[in-house]
VEXDREN-2710 file (C-alpha; in Angstrom, 1 decimal):
% VEXDREN-2710
k/r/px/py/pz
1/MET/0.0/0.0/0.0
2/SER/1.5/3.3/-1.0
3/HIS/1.8/6.4/1.1
4/ARG/3.0/10.0/0.6
5/LYS/6.6/10.8/1.5
6/PHE/5.9/14.3/2.9
7/GLU/2.8/15.9/4.4
8/ALA/1.6/19.2/2.9
9/PRO/-1.4/21.5/3.0
10/ARG/-4.0/20.8/0.4
11/CYS/-3.9/22.8/-2.8
12/GLY/-6.8/25.2/-3.5
13/ASN/-9.7/26.4/-1.4
14/LEU/-12.8/24.1/-1.2
15/GLY/-14.9/27.1/0.0
16/PHE/-15.5/28.2/-3.6
17/LEU/-16.9/25.0/-5.0
18/PRO/-18.3/24.5/-7.6
19/ARG/-15.8/26.3/-9.8
20/LYS/-18.1/27.1/-12.6
21/ARG/-19.2/30.2/-14.6
22/THR/-21.4/32.5/-12.6
23/LYS/-25.0/33.4/-13.5
24/HIS/-24.6/36.9/-12.2
25/HIS/-22.6/39.0/-14.7
26/ARG/-23.2/42.0/-12.4
27/GLY/-21.8/41.8/-8.8
28/ARG/-24.6/40.7/-6.5
29/ILE/-24.8/42.0/-2.9
30/ARG/-25.7/39.1/-0.6
31/SER/-25.3/41.1/2.7
32/PHE/-25.6/44.8/3.5
33/PRO/-24.0/46.7/6.4
34/LYS/-25.8/46.5/9.8
35/ASP/-28.5/49.2/10.2
36/ASP/-28.1/51.9/12.8
37/ALA/-31.4/53.9/13.4
38/SER/-29.5/56.7/15.2
39/LYS/-27.8/57.8/12.0
40/ALA/-29.3/59.8/9.1
41/CYS/-30.7/57.9/6.2
42/HIS/-28.1/57.0/3.6
43/LEU/-27.4/54.6/0.7
44/THR/-24.9/51.7/1.3
45/ALA/-23.8/50.8/-2.2
46/PHE/-23.1/52.0/-5.7
47/MET/-22.1/50.7/-9.2
48/GLY/-19.2/51.6/-11.5
49/TYR/-17.3/50.3/-14.5
50/LYS/-13.6/49.2/-14.4
51/ALA/-11.4/51.5/-16.6
52/GLY/-7.9/50.3/-15.9
53/MET/-4.9/50.7/-13.6
54/THR/-2.0/53.1/-12.9
55/HIS/0.4/53.7/-10.0
56/VAL/0.8/56.4/-7.3
57/VAL/3.5/57.5/-4.9
58/ARG/2.3/58.2/-1.4
59/GLY/3.7/59.1/2.0
60/VAL/3.2/56.7/4.8
61/ASP/2.1/58.1/8.1
62/ARG/2.1/55.2/10.5
63/PRO/4.2/55.8/13.7
64/GLY/6.2/52.8/14.7
65/ALA/6.1/51.2/11.2
66/ILE/9.3/50.7/9.2
67/MET/7.9/52.8/6.4
68/HIS/6.9/55.7/8.6
69/LYS/7.6/59.1/6.9
70/LYS/8.8/57.3/3.8
71/GLU/7.4/57.1/0.3
72/VAL/5.9/53.9/-1.2
73/VAL/4.6/53.1/-4.7
74/ASP/1.2/51.5/-4.9
75/SER/-0.8/50.1/-7.8
76/VAL/-4.3/51.5/-8.0
77/SER/-7.5/50.7/-10.0
78/ILE/-9.6/53.4/-11.6
79/VAL/-13.4/52.8/-11.6
80/GLU/-15.7/55.2/-13.5
81/THR/-18.8/56.0/-11.6
82/PRO/-21.4/58.0/-13.5
83/PRO/-24.4/59.1/-11.4
84/MET/-27.1/56.5/-10.8
85/VAL/-30.8/57.1/-11.1
86/VAL/-33.3/55.9/-8.4
87/VAL/-36.5/54.5/-10.0
88/GLY/-38.2/52.5/-7.3
89/VAL/-38.3/51.3/-3.7
90/VAL/-38.9/47.8/-2.2
91/GLY/-40.1/47.0/1.3
92/TYR/-39.2/43.8/3.1
93/VAL/-40.7/42.2/6.2
94/GLU/-38.7/39.8/8.5
95/THR/-40.0/36.2/8.6
96/PRO/-38.5/33.1/10.4
97/ARG/-37.1/32.1/7.0
98/GLY/-35.5/35.4/6.2
99/LEU/-36.7/38.5/4.4
100/ARG/-39.8/38.6/2.3
101/SER/-40.7/41.4/-0.1
102/LEU/-44.0/43.0/0.9
103/THR/-44.5/45.5/-2.0
104/THR/-42.6/47.4/-4.7
105/VAL/-43.3/51.0/-5.9
106/PHE/-41.7/52.3/-9.1
107/ALA/-41.3/56.0/-10.2
108/GLU/-43.7/57.5/-12.6
109/HIS/-41.2/58.0/-15.4
110/LEU/-38.5/55.4/-16.4
111/SER/-35.8/56.2/-18.9
112/GLU/-35.4/54.2/-22.1
113/GLU/-32.1/52.6/-20.9
114/CYS/-33.8/51.3/-17.8
115/ARG/-36.8/49.9/-19.7
116/ARG/-34.5/48.2/-22.2
117/ARG/-33.3/45.9/-19.3
118/PHE/-36.8/44.4/-19.1
119/TYR/-36.7/43.3/-22.8
120/LYS/-34.8/40.7/-24.8
121/GLY/-35.4/42.5/-28.1
122/TRP/-36.1/46.2/-27.6
123/TYR/-36.1/47.0/-31.3
124/LYS/-38.9/44.6/-32.3
125/SER/-41.0/45.2/-29.1
126/LYS/-43.9/47.6/-28.7
127/LYS/-42.0/49.4/-25.9
128/LYS/-45.1/49.4/-23.6
129/ALA/-43.4/48.6/-20.3
130/PHE/-44.6/50.6/-17.4
131/THR/-47.1/52.7/-19.5
132/LYS/-50.1/51.3/-17.5
133/TYR/-48.2/51.5/-14.2
134/ALA/-47.7/55.2/-14.6
135/LYS/-51.5/55.7/-14.5
136/LYS/-51.5/54.6/-10.8
137/TYR/-50.1/58.0/-10.0
138/GLU/-53.4/59.6/-10.9
139/GLY/-55.1/57.9/-7.9
140/ALA/-54.1/57.1/-4.4
141/ASP/-52.6/53.6/-5.1
142/ILE/-49.0/54.7/-4.8
143/GLU/-49.5/56.5/-1.5
144/ASN/-51.4/53.5/-0.1
145/GLU/-48.4/51.2/-0.9
146/LEU/-45.9/53.6/0.6
147/ASN/-48.0/53.7/3.8
148/ARG/-48.0/49.9/3.9
149/MET/-44.2/49.9/3.7
150/LYS/-44.0/52.4/6.6
151/LYS/-46.4/50.3/8.7
152/PHE/-45.1/46.8/8.2
153/CYS/-41.6/46.8/6.7
154/THR/-38.3/46.7/8.5
155/VAL/-35.9/46.8/5.6
156/ILE/-36.2/49.4/2.8
157/ARG/-34.1/49.2/-0.4
158/VAL/-34.2/51.5/-3.4
159/ILE/-34.0/50.3/-7.0
160/ALA/-31.4/52.2/-9.0
161/HIS/-29.9/51.9/-12.4
162/THR/-26.7/53.1/-14.0
163/GLN/-26.5/55.5/-17.0
164/PRO/-24.6/53.7/-19.9
165/LYS/-25.3/56.7/-22.2
166/LYS/-22.8/58.7/-20.2
167/LEU/-20.1/56.1/-21.1
168/ASN/-18.7/55.2/-24.4
169/LEU/-19.1/51.4/-24.1
170/ARG/-21.6/50.5/-26.9
171/LEU/-23.9/49.6/-24.0
172/LYS/-27.6/50.6/-24.1
173/LYS/-29.2/48.5/-21.3
174/ALA/-28.7/49.9/-17.9
175/HIS/-27.6/47.7/-15.0
176/ILE/-30.2/47.7/-12.3
177/CYS/-29.6/46.8/-8.6
178/GLU/-31.2/47.2/-5.1
179/ILE/-29.4/49.4/-2.7
180/GLN/-30.3/49.2/1.0
181/VAL/-31.2/52.4/2.9
182/ASN/-29.7/52.5/6.4
183/GLY/-30.4/54.9/9.2
184/GLY/-33.6/56.3/10.7
185/ASP/-36.9/54.4/11.2
186/ALA/-39.0/52.8/8.5
187/ALA/-41.1/55.9/7.8
188/ALA/-37.9/58.1/7.4
189/LYS/-36.4/55.5/5.0
190/VAL/-39.5/55.4/2.8
191/ASP/-39.6/59.2/2.6
192/PHE/-35.9/59.3/1.9
193/ALA/-36.3/56.8/-1.0
194/LYS/-39.4/58.5/-2.4
195/GLY/-37.5/61.9/-2.4
196/LEU/-34.8/60.3/-4.6
197/PHE/-37.3/59.1/-7.3
198/GLU/-36.1/60.0/-10.8
199/LYS/-33.1/61.9/-9.4
200/GLU/-29.4/61.3/-10.0
201/VAL/-27.3/60.1/-7.1
202/SER/-23.6/60.8/-7.2
203/VAL/-20.9/58.5/-5.8
204/HIS/-19.8/61.4/-3.6
205/ASP/-23.1/61.1/-1.7
206/VAL/-22.4/57.4/-0.9
207/PHE/-18.6/57.1/-0.2
208/ALA/-15.9/59.4/1.2
209/LYS/-12.1/59.6/0.7
210/ASP/-10.0/57.1/2.8
211/GLU/-13.0/54.9/3.3
212/ASN/-12.6/51.1/3.2
213/ILE/-15.1/49.6/0.8
214/ASP/-16.0/46.1/-0.6
215/VAL/-15.8/45.4/-4.3
216/ILE/-18.1/42.7/-5.8
217/GLY/-17.8/41.5/-9.3
218/VAL/-17.0/38.7/-11.8
219/THR/-13.4/37.7/-12.4
220/LYS/-11.8/37.4/-15.9
221/GLY/-12.7/34.2/-17.7
222/LYS/-9.9/31.8/-18.5
223/GLY/-11.8/29.0/-20.1
224/TYR/-10.9/25.3/-19.5
225/GLU/-7.6/24.9/-17.7
226/GLY/-5.6/22.0/-16.1
227/VAL/-5.0/21.2/-12.5
228/THR/-1.7/22.9/-12.1
229/THR/-3.1/26.3/-13.1
230/ARG/-6.6/25.8/-11.7
231/TRP/-5.6/24.4/-8.3
232/GLY/-1.9/25.1/-7.9
233/VAL/-0.8/21.5/-7.5
234/SER/2.9/20.6/-7.9
235/ARG/4.2/19.4/-11.2
236/LEU/5.4/15.8/-11.4
237/PRO/9.0/14.9/-12.1
238/ARG/10.4/15.6/-15.6
239/LYS/10.5/11.9/-16.7
240/THR/6.8/11.2/-15.9
241/HIS/5.0/9.2/-18.5
242/ARG/2.0/10.8/-20.3
243/GLY/2.5/14.3/-19.0
244/LEU/3.6/15.9/-15.7
245/ARG/1.0/18.7/-15.1
246/LYS/-1.3/16.2/-13.4
247/VAL/-2.5/14.9/-10.1
248/ALA/-0.5/11.6/-9.5
249/CYS/-3.2/9.8/-7.6
250/ILE/-6.9/10.8/-7.8
251/GLY/-8.0/8.4/-5.0
252/SER/-8.0/4.8/-3.7
253/TRP/-9.6/1.8/-5.4
254/HIS/-12.5/2.0/-2.8
255/PRO/-14.6/3.9/-2.5
256/ALA/-14.9/3.4/-6.3
257/ARG/-15.4/7.0/-7.2
258/VAL/-13.4/10.2/-7.4
259/SER/-13.9/12.5/-4.3
260/THR/-15.1/16.1/-4.8
261/THR/-12.0/17.3/-2.9
262/VAL/-9.6/16.0/-5.5
263/PRO/-8.3/18.7/-7.9
264/ARG/-9.6/18.2/-11.5
265/ALA/-9.3/20.1/-14.7
266/GLY/-12.2/22.4/-15.7
267/GLN/-13.5/26.0/-15.9
268/ASN/-11.2/28.6/-14.5
269/GLY/-12.3/32.3/-14.0
270/TYR/-15.5/34.1/-14.6
271/PHE/-16.3/33.5/-10.9
272/HIS/-18.4/35.8/-8.7
273/ARG/-16.1/37.2/-6.0
274/CYS/-16.3/39.8/-3.2
275/GLU/-13.1/41.5/-2.1
276/ILE/-13.3/43.4/1.2
277/ASN/-11.5/46.4/2.7
278/LYS/-10.3/48.2/-0.4
279/LYS/-9.1/51.7/0.4
280/LEU/-10.4/54.7/-1.5
281/TYR/-7.3/56.8/-2.3
282/ARG/-9.0/59.6/-4.2
283/MET/-12.4/60.5/-5.7
284/GLY/-12.5/62.6/-8.9
285/LYS/-15.3/64.8/-10.2
286/GLN/-16.6/65.1/-13.8
287/GLY/-14.9/67.9/-15.7
288/ASP/-12.1/68.5/-13.2
289/ALA/-9.0/69.0/-15.4
290/SER/-6.6/69.1/-12.4
291/SER/-8.0/66.0/-10.6
292/CYS/-4.6/64.4/-10.5
293/SER/-2.6/67.3/-9.2
294/THR/-1.0/66.9/-5.7
295/ALA/0.8/69.2/-3.3
296/ALA/4.1/67.7/-4.6
297/ASP/3.2/67.6/-8.3
298/LEU/1.3/70.8/-9.4
299/THR/1.0/69.7/-13.0
300/GLU/-2.6/70.2/-14.2
301/LYS/-3.7/66.8/-15.5
302/SER/-6.8/64.6/-15.4
303/ILE/-6.9/60.9/-14.5
304/THR/-7.0/59.7/-18.2
305/PRO/-3.5/58.6/-19.2
306/MET/-2.0/59.7/-22.5
307/GLY/-3.7/57.8/-25.3
308/GLY/-6.6/56.8/-22.9
309/PHE/-7.0/53.7/-20.8
310/VAL/-6.2/50.5/-22.8
311/GLN/-9.4/48.9/-24.1
312/TYR/-11.5/51.5/-22.3
313/GLY/-10.8/55.1/-23.5
314/VAL/-11.3/58.4/-21.9
315/ILE/-12.9/59.0/-18.5
316/ARG/-15.6/61.7/-18.7
317/ASN/-17.5/61.2/-15.4
318/ASP/-16.9/60.9/-11.7
319/TRP/-14.3/58.2/-10.8
320/LEU/-12.8/56.4/-7.8
321/MET/-9.2/55.4/-7.2
322/ILE/-9.0/52.1/-5.3
323/LYS/-5.9/50.6/-3.8
324/GLY/-4.7/47.5/-5.6
325/GLY/-6.4/45.5/-8.3
326/VAL/-10.1/44.8/-8.6
327/VAL/-11.8/41.7/-10.2
328/GLY/-12.8/41.5/-13.8
329/ALA/-11.9/42.7/-17.3
330/LYS/-12.0/46.3/-18.5
331/LYS/-15.5/47.8/-19.0
332/ARG/-17.0/45.2/-16.6
333/PRO/-19.6/46.5/-14.1
334/LEU/-18.5/46.4/-10.4
335/THR/-20.7/46.7/-7.3
336/LEU/-19.2/48.9/-4.6
337/ARG/-20.5/48.4/-1.1
338/LYS/-19.8/50.1/2.3
339/SER/-17.7/47.9/4.5
340/LEU/-19.5/45.4/6.9
341/MET/-16.8/45.9/9.5
342/ASN/-15.9/48.6/12.1
343/HIS/-12.3/49.4/11.4
344/SER/-9.7/50.0/14.2
345/SER/-6.3/49.2/12.7
346/ARG/-3.9/52.0/11.8
347/LYS/-3.6/50.7/8.3
348/HIS/-7.4/51.1/7.7
349/LEU/-7.7/54.5/9.5
350/GLU/-4.5/56.1/8.0
351/GLU/-5.1/59.2/6.0
352/THR/-3.8/59.0/2.4
353/ASP/-1.2/61.5/1.3
354/LEU/-0.7/61.2/-2.4
355/LYS/2.6/62.7/-3.8
356/PHE/2.3/61.7/-7.4
357/ILE/-0.2/60.1/-9.8
358/ASP/1.1/58.5/-13.0
359/THR/-0.7/59.5/-16.2
360/SER/1.8/58.3/-18.8
361/SER/0.7/56.1/-21.7
362/LYS/-0.3/52.5/-20.8
363/PHE/0.2/51.2/-24.3
364/GLY/4.0/51.0/-23.9
365/HIS/6.8/52.4/-21.8
366/GLY/5.1/55.8/-21.3
367/ARG/7.7/58.6/-21.0
368/TRP/5.5/61.8/-20.7
369/GLN/2.7/62.7/-18.2
370/THR/1.0/65.3/-20.4
371/PRO/0.9/66.2/-24.1
372/GLU/2.5/69.6/-23.2
373/GLU/5.4/67.8/-21.6
374/LYS/5.9/65.7/-24.7
375/LEU/5.7/68.7/-27.0
376/LYS/8.2/70.6/-25.0
377/PHE/10.7/67.6/-25.2
378/MET/10.1/66.6/-28.8
379/GLY/9.9/70.1/-30.3
380/PRO/7.9/70.9/-33.5
381/LEU/6.8/67.9/-35.5
382/ALA/6.6/68.3/-39.3
383/SER/3.6/65.9/-39.4
384/LYS/1.4/68.0/-37.1
385/PRO/2.2/71.7/-37.8
386/SER/-1.4/72.8/-36.9
387/MET/-1.1/71.5/-33.4
388/HIS/2.0/73.7/-32.7
389/LYS/0.4/76.8/-34.2
390/ALA/-2.6/76.3/-31.8
391/LYS/-0.2/75.9/-28.8
392/ALA/1.7/79.0/-29.8
END
């Protein structure tokens, strides 16, 4: 009977089984932060679109740490967050088996990009969605439903959608999600939600600089991959017959089946994942031409690097700068949620002091931060004389 020569931890986490493609292309929030009635009513989540990555130089202010009062380079992700529009409210009652939705109230007018989400083929349809529902506003039906929410519901969530028309993504259907309202009592929550109907909500109304947030989304799809890449098992010796990127023994003779804990080849990537405690380094506003200026680097420049973000383009709306990487490919929708934790560590409470934000080209080895800097170094170009006349 064989045995293993050395003991070792298992490869791969069984907590994520089954490793198959997710049904939720948009990040799905399974838990919201704990409600505190003593606070004012506020939203707890938002949606954005991944644009790309860059790097920043920041000063560390953490007394006692080795890096205290030194500069470090961090990679950061840029997420474009155009304003969301609130189009409805849902009330939930608590039952022994969890939450149950009591009633839903939609706004009187819904935009085309929102109504497109309710159709498979918008072009061929009669586009009649919510036309009859809008007539309820002529009577007292809507107020009656809102009063029922105030009387019976304990959890109130707004229905909000993104605005793809503000992006250049060839996307016409809005992404719709529920966002929980925390703070205040049920009546205050319902009034707060109704006051937002058909109005734009900015990301600056939900998050603040230096806040720790959770990012929920879908990872990049990798297709069908073997056990070495998918599970991280060791390669077999070089002389192994019939391949070495394999699992040597997939189980004993009996039980006469392969256990679910044995690493096998299969789908890798396009998994639904939630990453917690991602720090917000900076929040940019639409139209701010000097959003990437710092006290140490006074150059007037926006977040879009020279030549635009690879496979994304130019950022024209509000944006967030998040420490580290975030899941998914470019242009993929991400759900951003307030953290579920109460933070106390110095790392999480530290104030970010950015010294420099890189805006050089991401297509190659970018040398210049702005077109003006490149023009100053290169001098007049014969191929673009009009540009230099305009600068002069």
